PDB file of N, CA, C and O in Angstrom:
ATOM      1  N   UNK A   1     -18.469  12.022   3.219  1.00  0.00           N
ATOM      2  CA  UNK A   1     -19.084  11.294   4.314  1.00  0.00           C
ATOM      3  C   UNK A   1     -18.126  11.294   5.510  1.00  0.00           C
ATOM      4  O   UNK A   1     -17.276  10.411   5.624  1.00  0.00           O
ATOM      5  N   UNK A   2     -18.258  12.244   6.365  1.00  0.00           N
ATOM      6  CA  UNK A   2     -17.384  12.347   7.531  1.00  0.00           C
ATOM      7  C   UNK A   2     -18.098  11.737   8.734  1.00  0.00           C
ATOM      8  O   UNK A   2     -19.237  12.086   9.042  1.00  0.00           O
ATOM      9  N   UNK A   3     -17.417  10.835   9.394  1.00  0.00           N
ATOM     10  CA  UNK A   3     -17.989  10.195  10.576  1.00  0.00           C
ATOM     11  C   UNK A   3     -17.406  10.820  11.819  1.00  0.00           C
ATOM     12  O   UNK A   3     -16.376  11.492  11.772  1.00  0.00           O
ATOM     13  N   UNK A   4     -18.079  10.592  12.935  1.00  0.00           N
ATOM     14  CA  UNK A   4     -17.463  11.078  14.153  1.00  0.00           C
ATOM     15  C   UNK A   4     -16.277  10.178  14.499  1.00  0.00           C
ATOM     16  O   UNK A   4     -16.236   9.007  14.120  1.00  0.00           O
ATOM     17  N   UNK A   5     -15.334  10.736  15.211  1.00  0.00           N
ATOM     18  CA  UNK A   5     -14.069  10.071  15.490  1.00  0.00           C
ATOM     19  C   UNK A   5     -14.244   8.755  16.231  1.00  0.00           C
ATOM     20  O   UNK A   5     -13.583   7.770  15.903  1.00  0.00           O
ATOM     21  N   UNK A   6     -15.117   8.724  17.217  1.00  0.00           N
ATOM     22  CA  UNK A   6     -15.305   7.491  17.990  1.00  0.00           C
ATOM     23  C   UNK A   6     -15.821   6.354  17.123  1.00  0.00           C
ATOM     24  O   UNK A   6     -15.370   5.217  17.266  1.00  0.00           O
ATOM     25  N   UNK A   7     -16.749   6.638  16.237  1.00  0.00           N
ATOM     26  CA  UNK A   7     -17.288   5.616  15.343  1.00  0.00           C
ATOM     27  C   UNK A   7     -16.191   5.095  14.431  1.00  0.00           C
ATOM     28  O   UNK A   7     -16.065   3.887  14.230  1.00  0.00           O
ATOM     29  N   UNK A   8     -15.405   5.997  13.884  1.00  0.00           N
ATOM     30  CA  UNK A   8     -14.314   5.604  12.998  1.00  0.00           C
ATOM     31  C   UNK A   8     -13.274   4.773  13.755  1.00  0.00           C
ATOM     32  O   UNK A   8     -12.796   3.765  13.234  1.00  0.00           O
ATOM     33  N   UNK A   9     -12.926   5.177  14.960  1.00  0.00           N
ATOM     34  CA  UNK A   9     -11.971   4.412  15.764  1.00  0.00           C
ATOM     35  C   UNK A   9     -12.500   3.008  16.036  1.00  0.00           C
ATOM     36  O   UNK A   9     -11.750   2.033  15.983  1.00  0.00           O
ATOM     37  N   UNK A  10     -13.786   2.912  16.326  1.00  0.00           N
ATOM     38  CA  UNK A  10     -14.417   1.610  16.569  1.00  0.00           C
ATOM     39  C   UNK A  10     -14.326   0.738  15.317  1.00  0.00           C
ATOM     40  O   UNK A  10     -13.987  -0.442  15.405  1.00  0.00           O
ATOM     41  N   UNK A  11     -14.626   1.313  14.155  1.00  0.00           N
ATOM     42  CA  UNK A  11     -14.551   0.579  12.888  1.00  0.00           C
ATOM     43  C   UNK A  11     -13.130   0.096  12.622  1.00  0.00           C
ATOM     44  O   UNK A  11     -12.923  -1.033  12.178  1.00  0.00           O
ATOM     45  N   UNK A  12     -12.155   0.957  12.894  1.00  0.00           N
ATOM     46  CA  UNK A  12     -10.760   0.593  12.648  1.00  0.00           C
ATOM     47  C   UNK A  12     -10.331  -0.545  13.580  1.00  0.00           C
ATOM     48  O   UNK A  12      -9.604  -1.449  13.169  1.00  0.00           O
ATOM     49  N   UNK A  13     -10.779  -0.495  14.823  1.00  0.00           N
ATOM     50  CA  UNK A  13     -10.480  -1.602  15.750  1.00  0.00           C
ATOM     51  C   UNK A  13     -11.060  -2.910  15.202  1.00  0.00           C
ATOM     52  O   UNK A  13     -10.389  -3.942  15.212  1.00  0.00           O
ATOM     53  N   UNK A  14     -12.302  -2.862  14.727  1.00  0.00           N
ATOM     54  CA  UNK A  14     -12.948  -4.049  14.158  1.00  0.00           C
ATOM     55  C   UNK A  14     -12.190  -4.530  12.925  1.00  0.00           C
ATOM     56  O   UNK A  14     -12.022  -5.732  12.718  1.00  0.00           O
ATOM     57  N   UNK A  15     -11.734  -3.583  12.111  1.00  0.00           N
ATOM     58  CA  UNK A  15     -10.974  -3.913  10.911  1.00  0.00           C
ATOM     59  C   UNK A  15      -9.638  -4.575  11.270  1.00  0.00           C
ATOM     60  O   UNK A  15      -9.226  -5.535  10.619  1.00  0.00           O
ATOM     61  N   UNK A  16      -8.970  -4.067  12.295  1.00  0.00           N
ATOM     62  CA  UNK A  16      -7.705  -4.661  12.753  1.00  0.00           C
ATOM     63  C   UNK A  16      -7.946  -6.105  13.172  1.00  0.00           C
ATOM     64  O   UNK A  16      -7.205  -7.003  12.772  1.00  0.00           O
ATOM     65  N   UNK A  17      -8.967  -6.328  13.967  1.00  0.00           N
ATOM     66  CA  UNK A  17      -9.259  -7.680  14.465  1.00  0.00           C
ATOM     67  C   UNK A  17      -9.619  -8.623  13.327  1.00  0.00           C
ATOM     68  O   UNK A  17      -9.112  -9.743  13.268  1.00  0.00           O
ATOM     69  N   UNK A  18     -10.491  -8.183  12.421  1.00  0.00           N
ATOM     70  CA  UNK A  18     -10.929  -9.081  11.344  1.00  0.00           C
ATOM     71  C   UNK A  18      -9.860  -9.291  10.278  1.00  0.00           C
ATOM     72  O   UNK A  18      -9.660 -10.418   9.825  1.00  0.00           O
ATOM     73  N   UNK A  19      -9.170  -8.229   9.868  1.00  0.00           N
ATOM     74  CA  UNK A  19      -8.185  -8.385   8.787  1.00  0.00           C
ATOM     75  C   UNK A  19      -6.938  -9.134   9.236  1.00  0.00           C
ATOM     76  O   UNK A  19      -6.254  -9.750   8.419  1.00  0.00           O
ATOM     77  N   UNK A  20      -6.639  -9.086  10.533  1.00  0.00           N
ATOM     78  CA  UNK A  20      -5.449  -9.781  11.040  1.00  0.00           C
ATOM     79  C   UNK A  20      -5.812 -11.060  11.794  1.00  0.00           C
ATOM     80  O   UNK A  20      -4.944 -11.708  12.379  1.00  0.00           O
ATOM     81  N   UNK A  21      -7.088 -11.418  11.779  1.00  0.00           N
ATOM     82  CA  UNK A  21      -7.576 -12.637  12.432  1.00  0.00           C
ATOM     83  C   UNK A  21      -7.078 -12.750  13.871  1.00  0.00           C
ATOM     84  O   UNK A  21      -6.526 -13.777  14.268  1.00  0.00           O
ATOM     85  N   UNK A  22      -7.276 -11.693  14.640  1.00  0.00           N
ATOM     86  CA  UNK A  22      -6.871 -11.681  16.045  1.00  0.00           C
ATOM     87  C   UNK A  22      -8.007 -12.288  16.868  1.00  0.00           C
ATOM     88  O   UNK A  22      -8.916 -11.581  17.302  1.00  0.00           O
ATOM     89  N   UNK A  23      -7.946 -13.580  17.073  1.00  0.00           N
ATOM     90  CA  UNK A  23      -9.058 -14.318  17.665  1.00  0.00           C
ATOM     91  C   UNK A  23      -9.292 -14.043  19.145  1.00  0.00           C
ATOM     92  O   UNK A  23     -10.435 -14.090  19.599  1.00  0.00           O
ATOM     93  N   UNK A  24      -8.257 -13.762  19.896  1.00  0.00           N
ATOM     94  CA  UNK A  24      -8.408 -13.602  21.344  1.00  0.00           C
ATOM     95  C   UNK A  24      -8.499 -12.149  21.780  1.00  0.00           C
ATOM     96  O   UNK A  24      -8.330 -11.843  22.961  1.00  0.00           O
ATOM     97  N   UNK A  25      -8.764 -11.253  20.838  1.00  0.00           N
ATOM     98  CA  UNK A  25      -8.799  -9.824  21.144  1.00  0.00           C
ATOM     99  C   UNK A  25     -10.164  -9.268  20.758  1.00  0.00           C
ATOM    100  O   UNK A  25     -10.702  -9.587  19.698  1.00  0.00           O
ATOM    101  N   UNK A  26     -10.713  -8.432  21.633  1.00  0.00           N
ATOM    102  CA  UNK A  26     -11.981  -7.764  21.332  1.00  0.00           C
ATOM    103  C   UNK A  26     -11.712  -6.282  21.119  1.00  0.00           C
ATOM    104  O   UNK A  26     -10.627  -5.786  21.420  1.00  0.00           O
ATOM    105  N   UNK A  27     -12.709  -5.586  20.600  1.00  0.00           N
ATOM    106  CA  UNK A  27     -12.603  -4.150  20.376  1.00  0.00           C
ATOM    107  C   UNK A  27     -12.233  -3.439  21.687  1.00  0.00           C
ATOM    108  O   UNK A  27     -11.448  -2.490  21.687  1.00  0.00           O
ATOM    109  N   UNK A  28     -12.803  -3.907  22.790  1.00  0.00           N
ATOM    110  CA  UNK A  28     -12.532  -3.282  24.091  1.00  0.00           C
ATOM    111  C   UNK A  28     -11.104  -3.515  24.586  1.00  0.00           C
ATOM    112  O   UNK A  28     -10.629  -2.789  25.459  1.00  0.00           O
ATOM    113  N   UNK A  29     -10.420  -4.515  24.041  1.00  0.00           N
ATOM    114  CA  UNK A  29      -9.030  -4.791  24.438  1.00  0.00           C
ATOM    115  C   UNK A  29      -8.042  -3.812  23.805  1.00  0.00           C
ATOM    116  O   UNK A  29      -6.905  -3.686  24.260  1.00  0.00           O
ATOM    117  N   UNK A  30      -8.479  -3.128  22.760  1.00  0.00           N
ATOM    118  CA  UNK A  30      -7.578  -2.224  22.037  1.00  0.00           C
ATOM    119  C   UNK A  30      -7.806  -0.798  22.512  1.00  0.00           C
ATOM    120  O   UNK A  30      -8.887  -0.238  22.337  1.00  0.00           O
ATOM    121  N   UNK A  31      -6.777  -0.220  23.115  1.00  0.00           N
ATOM    122  CA  UNK A  31      -6.817   1.171  23.572  1.00  0.00           C
ATOM    123  C   UNK A  31      -6.533   2.064  22.367  1.00  0.00           C
ATOM    124  O   UNK A  31      -5.568   1.826  21.640  1.00  0.00           O
ATOM    125  N   UNK A  32      -7.353   3.079  22.146  1.00  0.00           N
ATOM    126  CA  UNK A  32      -7.197   3.918  20.945  1.00  0.00           C
ATOM    127  C   UNK A  32      -5.859   4.641  20.888  1.00  0.00           C
ATOM    128  O   UNK A  32      -5.366   4.939  19.800  1.00  0.00           O
ATOM    129  N   UNK A  33      -5.261   4.929  22.046  1.00  0.00           N
ATOM    130  CA  UNK A  33      -3.998   5.657  22.036  1.00  0.00           C
ATOM    131  C   UNK A  33      -2.781   4.745  22.237  1.00  0.00           C
ATOM    132  O   UNK A  33      -1.643   5.214  22.234  1.00  0.00           O
ATOM    133  N   UNK A  34      -3.027   3.452  22.408  1.00  0.00           N
ATOM    134  CA  UNK A  34      -1.933   2.503  22.626  1.00  0.00           C
ATOM    135  C   UNK A  34      -1.193   2.200  21.320  1.00  0.00           C
ATOM    136  O   UNK A  34      -1.784   2.224  20.240  1.00  0.00           O
ATOM    137  N   UNK A  35       0.089   1.918  21.433  1.00  0.00           N
ATOM    138  CA  UNK A  35       0.895   1.559  20.266  1.00  0.00           C
ATOM    139  C   UNK A  35       0.345   0.286  19.624  1.00  0.00           C
ATOM    140  O   UNK A  35      -0.090  -0.632  20.319  1.00  0.00           O
ATOM    141  N   UNK A  36       0.369   0.240  18.291  1.00  0.00           N
ATOM    142  CA  UNK A  36      -0.087  -0.959  17.585  1.00  0.00           C
ATOM    143  C   UNK A  36       1.057  -1.941  17.340  1.00  0.00           C
ATOM    144  O   UNK A  36       0.852  -3.154  17.293  1.00  0.00           O
ATOM    145  N   UNK A  37       2.250  -1.402  17.188  1.00  0.00           N
ATOM    146  CA  UNK A  37       3.386  -2.249  16.817  1.00  0.00           C
ATOM    147  C   UNK A  37       4.390  -2.367  17.948  1.00  0.00           C
ATOM    148  O   UNK A  37       4.492  -1.486  18.801  1.00  0.00           O
ATOM    149  N   UNK A  38       5.134  -3.471  17.945  1.00  0.00           N
ATOM    150  CA  UNK A  38       6.141  -3.810  18.931  1.00  0.00           C
ATOM    151  C   UNK A  38       5.532  -3.854  20.328  1.00  0.00           C
ATOM    152  O   UNK A  38       5.121  -4.923  20.779  1.00  0.00           O
ATOM    153  N   UNK A  39       5.463  -2.721  21.023  1.00  0.00           N
ATOM    154  CA  UNK A  39       4.790  -2.675  22.319  1.00  0.00           C
ATOM    155  C   UNK A  39       3.296  -2.577  22.068  1.00  0.00           C
ATOM    156  O   UNK A  39       2.862  -2.587  20.917  1.00  0.00           O
ATOM    157  N   UNK A  40       2.525  -2.485  23.099  1.00  0.00           N
ATOM    158  CA  UNK A  40       1.087  -2.338  22.921  1.00  0.00           C
ATOM    159  C   UNK A  40       0.479  -3.594  22.337  1.00  0.00           C
ATOM    160  O   UNK A  40       0.585  -4.668  22.929  1.00  0.00           O
ATOM    161  N   UNK A  41      -0.157  -3.474  21.181  1.00  0.00           N
ATOM    162  CA  UNK A  41      -0.833  -4.604  20.546  1.00  0.00           C
ATOM    163  C   UNK A  41       0.161  -5.630  20.002  1.00  0.00           C
ATOM    164  O   UNK A  41      -0.180  -6.804  19.853  1.00  0.00           O
ATOM    165  N   UNK A  42       1.373  -5.200  19.709  1.00  0.00           N
ATOM    166  CA  UNK A  42       2.425  -6.134  19.299  1.00  0.00           C
ATOM    167  C   UNK A  42       2.366  -6.596  17.858  1.00  0.00           C
ATOM    168  O   UNK A  42       2.808  -7.704  17.552  1.00  0.00           O
ATOM    169  N   UNK A  43       1.833  -5.780  16.966  1.00  0.00           N
ATOM    170  CA  UNK A  43       1.775  -6.143  15.559  1.00  0.00           C
ATOM    171  C   UNK A  43       3.170  -6.064  14.940  1.00  0.00           C
ATOM    172  O   UNK A  43       4.072  -5.438  15.497  1.00  0.00           O
ATOM    173  N   UNK A  44       3.338  -6.711  13.772  1.00  0.00           N
ATOM    174  CA  UNK A  44       4.627  -6.683  13.085  1.00  0.00           C
ATOM    175  C   UNK A  44       4.468  -6.133  11.667  1.00  0.00           C
ATOM    176  O   UNK A  44       3.385  -5.686  11.289  1.00  0.00           O
ATOM    177  N   UNK A  45       5.547  -6.167  10.887  1.00  0.00           N
ATOM    178  CA  UNK A  45       5.529  -5.560   9.551  1.00  0.00           C
ATOM    179  C   UNK A  45       4.562  -6.261   8.598  1.00  0.00           C
ATOM    180  O   UNK A  45       3.959  -5.604   7.749  1.00  0.00           O
ATOM    181  N   UNK A  46       4.405  -7.561   8.718  1.00  0.00           N
ATOM    182  CA  UNK A  46       3.432  -8.277   7.882  1.00  0.00           C
ATOM    183  C   UNK A  46       2.016  -7.801   8.221  1.00  0.00           C
ATOM    184  O   UNK A  46       1.188  -7.594   7.334  1.00  0.00           O
ATOM    185  N   UNK A  47       1.758  -7.633   9.513  1.00  0.00           N
ATOM    186  CA  UNK A  47       0.460  -7.107   9.945  1.00  0.00           C
ATOM    187  C   UNK A  47       0.225  -5.713   9.359  1.00  0.00           C
ATOM    188  O   UNK A  47      -0.890  -5.378   8.960  1.00  0.00           O
ATOM    189  N   UNK A  48       1.281  -4.912   9.311  1.00  0.00           N
ATOM    190  CA  UNK A  48       1.167  -3.554   8.767  1.00  0.00           C
ATOM    191  C   UNK A  48       0.740  -3.592   7.306  1.00  0.00           C
ATOM    192  O   UNK A  48      -0.114  -2.811   6.885  1.00  0.00           O
ATOM    193  N   UNK A  49       1.330  -4.494   6.536  1.00  0.00           N
ATOM    194  CA  UNK A  49       0.962  -4.622   5.122  1.00  0.00           C
ATOM    195  C   UNK A  49      -0.501  -5.046   4.980  1.00  0.00           C
ATOM    196  O   UNK A  49      -1.251  -4.470   4.192  1.00  0.00           O
ATOM    197  N   UNK A  50      -0.887  -6.044   5.742  1.00  0.00           N
ATOM    198  CA  UNK A  50      -2.274  -6.524   5.675  1.00  0.00           C
ATOM    199  C   UNK A  50      -3.257  -5.447   6.108  1.00  0.00           C
ATOM    200  O   UNK A  50      -4.309  -5.271   5.493  1.00  0.00           O
ATOM    201  N   UNK A  51      -2.911  -4.733   7.162  1.00  0.00           N
ATOM    202  CA  UNK A  51      -3.775  -3.665   7.646  1.00  0.00           C
ATOM    203  C   UNK A  51      -3.857  -2.529   6.621  1.00  0.00           C
ATOM    204  O   UNK A  51      -4.928  -1.964   6.401  1.00  0.00           O
ATOM    205  N   UNK A  52      -2.736  -2.202   6.006  1.00  0.00           N
ATOM    206  CA  UNK A  52      -2.714  -1.171   4.969  1.00  0.00           C
ATOM    207  C   UNK A  52      -3.636  -1.524   3.812  1.00  0.00           C
ATOM    208  O   UNK A  52      -4.370  -0.672   3.312  1.00  0.00           O
ATOM    209  N   UNK A  53      -3.595  -2.786   3.386  1.00  0.00           N
ATOM    210  CA  UNK A  53      -4.472  -3.244   2.303  1.00  0.00           C
ATOM    211  C   UNK A  53      -5.939  -3.203   2.725  1.00  0.00           C
ATOM    212  O   UNK A  53      -6.808  -2.807   1.947  1.00  0.00           O
ATOM    213  N   UNK A  54      -6.203  -3.613   3.951  1.00  0.00           N
ATOM    214  CA  UNK A  54      -7.584  -3.584   4.453  1.00  0.00           C
ATOM    215  C   UNK A  54      -8.108  -2.152   4.502  1.00  0.00           C
ATOM    216  O   UNK A  54      -9.261  -1.903   4.150  1.00  0.00           O
ATOM    217  N   UNK A  55      -7.270  -1.207   4.935  1.00  0.00           N
ATOM    218  CA  UNK A  55      -7.669   0.207   4.976  1.00  0.00           C
ATOM    219  C   UNK A  55      -7.935   0.734   3.572  1.00  0.00           C
ATOM    220  O   UNK A  55      -8.873   1.502   3.356  1.00  0.00           O
ATOM    221  N   UNK A  56      -7.098   0.315   2.612  1.00  0.00           N
ATOM    222  CA  UNK A  56      -7.303   0.730   1.217  1.00  0.00           C
ATOM    223  C   UNK A  56      -8.640   0.225   0.697  1.00  0.00           C
ATOM    224  O   UNK A  56      -9.407   0.976   0.095  1.00  0.00           O
ATOM    225  N   UNK A  57      -8.912  -1.056   0.937  1.00  0.00           N
ATOM    226  CA  UNK A  57     -10.175  -1.646   0.454  1.00  0.00           C
ATOM    227  C   UNK A  57     -11.382  -1.002   1.131  1.00  0.00           C
ATOM    228  O   UNK A  57     -12.367  -0.682   0.465  1.00  0.00           O
ATOM    229  N   UNK A  58     -11.313  -0.811   2.429  1.00  0.00           N
ATOM    230  CA  UNK A  58     -12.475  -0.325   3.193  1.00  0.00           C
ATOM    231  C   UNK A  58     -12.726   1.159   2.995  1.00  0.00           C
ATOM    232  O   UNK A  58     -13.867   1.585   2.822  1.00  0.00           O
ATOM    233  N   UNK A  59     -11.644   1.954   3.022  1.00  0.00           N
ATOM    234  CA  UNK A  59     -11.820   3.404   3.018  1.00  0.00           C
ATOM    235  C   UNK A  59     -11.278   4.101   1.768  1.00  0.00           C
ATOM    236  O   UNK A  59     -11.468   5.306   1.599  1.00  0.00           O
ATOM    237  N   UNK A  60     -10.611   3.358   0.901  1.00  0.00           N
ATOM    238  CA  UNK A  60     -10.073   3.960  -0.313  1.00  0.00           C
ATOM    239  C   UNK A  60      -8.901   4.885  -0.076  1.00  0.00           C
ATOM    240  O   UNK A  60      -8.619   5.754  -0.901  1.00  0.00           O
ATOM    241  N   UNK A  61      -8.210   4.709   1.051  1.00  0.00           N
ATOM    242  CA  UNK A  61      -7.060   5.566   1.355  1.00  0.00           C
ATOM    243  C   UNK A  61      -5.805   4.978   0.738  1.00  0.00           C
ATOM    244  O   UNK A  61      -5.689   3.762   0.585  1.00  0.00           O
ATOM    245  N   UNK A  62      -4.883   5.829   0.390  1.00  0.00           N
ATOM    246  CA  UNK A  62      -3.626   5.410  -0.210  1.00  0.00           C
ATOM    247  C   UNK A  62      -2.526   5.451   0.845  1.00  0.00           C
ATOM    248  O   UNK A  62      -2.315   6.472   1.500  1.00  0.00           O
ATOM    249  N   UNK A  63      -1.830   4.327   1.000  1.00  0.00           N
ATOM    250  CA  UNK A  63      -0.792   4.220   2.017  1.00  0.00           C
ATOM    251  C   UNK A  63       0.537   3.924   1.340  1.00  0.00           C
ATOM    252  O   UNK A  63       0.660   2.943   0.606  1.00  0.00           O
ATOM    253  N   UNK A  64       1.525   4.765   1.583  1.00  0.00           N
ATOM    254  CA  UNK A  64       2.867   4.554   1.048  1.00  0.00           C
ATOM    255  C   UNK A  64       3.652   3.675   2.017  1.00  0.00           C
ATOM    256  O   UNK A  64       3.777   4.001   3.197  1.00  0.00           O
ATOM    257  N   UNK A  65       4.176   2.568   1.519  1.00  0.00           N
ATOM    258  CA  UNK A  65       4.791   1.562   2.390  1.00  0.00           C
ATOM    259  C   UNK A  65       6.027   2.040   3.145  1.00  0.00           C
ATOM    260  O   UNK A  65       6.216   1.673   4.305  1.00  0.00           O
ATOM    261  N   UNK A  66       6.853   2.834   2.522  1.00  0.00           N
ATOM    262  CA  UNK A  66       8.144   3.126   3.133  1.00  0.00           C
ATOM    263  C   UNK A  66       8.333   4.528   3.696  1.00  0.00           C
ATOM    264  O   UNK A  66       9.455   4.915   4.024  1.00  0.00           O
ATOM    265  N   UNK A  67       7.269   5.281   3.810  1.00  0.00           N
ATOM    266  CA  UNK A  67       7.478   6.646   4.291  1.00  0.00           C
ATOM    267  C   UNK A  67       7.435   6.723   5.816  1.00  0.00           C
ATOM    268  O   UNK A  67       6.738   5.952   6.476  1.00  0.00           O
ATOM    269  N   UNK A  68       8.185   7.655   6.346  1.00  0.00           N
ATOM    270  CA  UNK A  68       8.209   7.896   7.792  1.00  0.00           C
ATOM    271  C   UNK A  68       6.832   8.386   8.243  1.00  0.00           C
ATOM    272  O   UNK A  68       6.379   8.085   9.347  1.00  0.00           O
ATOM    273  N   UNK A  69       6.188   9.140   7.372  1.00  0.00           N
ATOM    274  CA  UNK A  69       4.849   9.655   7.658  1.00  0.00           C
ATOM    275  C   UNK A  69       3.858   8.501   7.874  1.00  0.00           C
ATOM    276  O   UNK A  69       3.026   8.550   8.781  1.00  0.00           O
ATOM    277  N   UNK A  70       3.956   7.474   7.036  1.00  0.00           N
ATOM    278  CA  UNK A  70       3.079   6.313   7.153  1.00  0.00           C
ATOM    279  C   UNK A  70       3.273   5.630   8.496  1.00  0.00           C
ATOM    280  O   UNK A  70       2.303   5.204   9.122  1.00  0.00           O
ATOM    281  N   UNK A  71       4.510   5.524   8.942  1.00  0.00           N
ATOM    282  CA  UNK A  71       4.770   4.913  10.251  1.00  0.00           C
ATOM    283  C   UNK A  71       4.034   5.659  11.359  1.00  0.00           C
ATOM    284  O   UNK A  71       3.515   5.046  12.291  1.00  0.00           O
ATOM    285  N   UNK A  72       3.992   6.983  11.252  1.00  0.00           N
ATOM    286  CA  UNK A  72       3.298   7.756  12.287  1.00  0.00           C
ATOM    287  C   UNK A  72       1.786   7.517  12.229  1.00  0.00           C
ATOM    288  O   UNK A  72       1.127   7.525  13.269  1.00  0.00           O
ATOM    289  N   UNK A  73       1.229   7.306  11.037  1.00  0.00           N
ATOM    290  CA  UNK A  73      -0.200   7.015  10.905  1.00  0.00           C
ATOM    291  C   UNK A  73      -0.558   5.702  11.590  1.00  0.00           C
ATOM    292  O   UNK A  73      -1.644   5.558  12.151  1.00  0.00           O
ATOM    293  N   UNK A  74       0.367   4.748  11.539  1.00  0.00           N
ATOM    294  CA  UNK A  74       0.120   3.416  12.079  1.00  0.00           C
ATOM    295  C   UNK A  74       0.534   3.294  13.543  1.00  0.00           C
ATOM    296  O   UNK A  74       0.612   2.186  14.073  1.00  0.00           O
ATOM    297  N   UNK A  75       0.799   4.413  14.194  1.00  0.00           N
ATOM    298  CA  UNK A  75       1.272   4.349  15.576  1.00  0.00           C
ATOM    299  C   UNK A  75       0.179   3.937  16.555  1.00  0.00           C
ATOM    300  O   UNK A  75       0.471   3.303  17.568  1.00  0.00           O
ATOM    301  N   UNK A  76      -1.079   4.287  16.269  1.00  0.00           N
ATOM    302  CA  UNK A  76      -2.190   3.948  17.159  1.00  0.00           C
ATOM    303  C   UNK A  76      -3.499   3.992  16.372  1.00  0.00           C
ATOM    304  O   UNK A  76      -3.545   4.477  15.242  1.00  0.00           O
ATOM    305  N   UNK A  77      -4.544   3.483  16.983  1.00  0.00           N
ATOM    306  CA  UNK A  77      -5.873   3.558  16.360  1.00  0.00           C
ATOM    307  C   UNK A  77      -6.266   5.021  16.173  1.00  0.00           C
ATOM    308  O   UNK A  77      -6.841   5.394  15.150  1.00  0.00           O
ATOM    309  N   UNK A  78      -5.951   5.840  17.168  1.00  0.00           N
ATOM    310  CA  UNK A  78      -6.247   7.273  17.112  1.00  0.00           C
ATOM    311  C   UNK A  78      -5.594   7.917  15.883  1.00  0.00           C
ATOM    312  O   UNK A  78      -6.235   8.676  15.156  1.00  0.00           O
ATOM    313  N   UNK A  79      -4.311   7.606  15.661  1.00  0.00           N
ATOM    314  CA  UNK A  79      -3.578   8.161  14.521  1.00  0.00           C
ATOM    315  C   UNK A  79      -4.147   7.643  13.205  1.00  0.00           C
ATOM    316  O   UNK A  79      -4.258   8.398  12.239  1.00  0.00           O
ATOM    317  N   UNK A  80      -4.506   6.367  13.159  1.00  0.00           N
ATOM    318  CA  UNK A  80      -5.097   5.807  11.940  1.00  0.00           C
ATOM    319  C   UNK A  80      -6.439   6.464  11.627  1.00  0.00           C
ATOM    320  O   UNK A  80      -6.734   6.763  10.470  1.00  0.00           O
ATOM    321  N   UNK A  81      -7.244   6.686  12.656  1.00  0.00           N
ATOM    322  CA  UNK A  81      -8.550   7.329  12.452  1.00  0.00           C
ATOM    323  C   UNK A  81      -8.372   8.744  11.912  1.00  0.00           C
ATOM    324  O   UNK A  81      -9.112   9.167  11.023  1.00  0.00           O
ATOM    325  N   UNK A  82      -7.399   9.474  12.441  1.00  0.00           N
ATOM    326  CA  UNK A  82      -7.137  10.837  11.965  1.00  0.00           C
ATOM    327  C   UNK A  82      -6.680  10.814  10.510  1.00  0.00           C
ATOM    328  O   UNK A  82      -7.099  11.653   9.712  1.00  0.00           O
ATOM    329  N   UNK A  83      -5.824   9.855  10.165  1.00  0.00           N
ATOM    330  CA  UNK A  83      -5.328   9.710   8.797  1.00  0.00           C
ATOM    331  C   UNK A  83      -6.472   9.389   7.839  1.00  0.00           C
ATOM    332  O   UNK A  83      -6.613  10.033   6.799  1.00  0.00           O
ATOM    333  N   UNK A  84      -7.284   8.397   8.188  1.00  0.00           N
ATOM    334  CA  UNK A  84      -8.405   7.994   7.328  1.00  0.00           C
ATOM    335  C   UNK A  84      -9.380   9.156   7.159  1.00  0.00           C
ATOM    336  O   UNK A  84      -9.854   9.425   6.055  1.00  0.00           O
ATOM    337  N   UNK A  85      -9.671   9.832   8.247  1.00  0.00           N
ATOM    338  CA  UNK A  85     -10.592  10.964   8.207  1.00  0.00           C
ATOM    339  C   UNK A  85     -10.064  12.070   7.293  1.00  0.00           C
ATOM    340  O   UNK A  85     -10.818  12.628   6.495  1.00  0.00           O
ATOM    341  N   UNK A  86      -8.795  12.382   7.403  1.00  0.00           N
ATOM    342  CA  UNK A  86      -8.187  13.421   6.564  1.00  0.00           C
ATOM    343  C   UNK A  86      -8.182  13.010   5.091  1.00  0.00           C
ATOM    344  O   UNK A  86      -8.445  13.837   4.218  1.00  0.00           O
ATOM    345  N   UNK A  87      -7.887  11.751   4.812  1.00  0.00           N
ATOM    346  CA  UNK A  87      -7.869  11.254   3.435  1.00  0.00           C
ATOM    347  C   UNK A  87      -9.256  11.277   2.804  1.00  0.00           C
ATOM    348  O   UNK A  87      -9.406  11.600   1.626  1.00  0.00           O
ATOM    349  N   UNK A  88     -10.249  10.937   3.584  1.00  0.00           N
ATOM    350  CA  UNK A  88     -11.610  10.845   3.055  1.00  0.00           C
ATOM    351  C   UNK A  88     -12.258  12.191   2.810  1.00  0.00           C
ATOM    352  O   UNK A  88     -13.213  12.274   2.039  1.00  0.00           O
ATOM    353  N   UNK A  89     -11.772  13.244   3.436  1.00  0.00           N
ATOM    354  CA  UNK A  89     -12.399  14.559   3.252  1.00  0.00           C
ATOM    355  C   UNK A  89     -11.733  15.359   2.144  1.00  0.00           C
ATOM    356  O   UNK A  89     -12.113  16.501   1.886  1.00  0.00           O
ATOM    357  N   UNK A  90     -10.757  14.776   1.497  1.00  0.00           N
ATOM    358  CA  UNK A  90     -10.085  15.482   0.397  1.00  0.00           C
ATOM    359  C   UNK A  90     -10.925  15.490  -0.846  1.00  0.00           C
ATOM    360  O   UNK A  90     -10.511  16.041  -1.866  1.00  0.00           O
TER     361      UNK A  90
END
């Protein structure tokens, strides 16, 4: 089940907001290419763990906590969508 990229990015934005309980942020506030951590959205390591679990539950993707590769997947919504899409087509 491959979705188009924009739909997947939209879903991931919604997942970020709901799984991290970001009350004052809407889907339109999140730029797909903007950084999710430190700068940009300003998420932290606890948020990363929660988001990783939410992605596992929603999409069945496997995320390794300590790999450098995983950090690159979590760099932006765009990167997360590409990661989820690649994992789901295997």
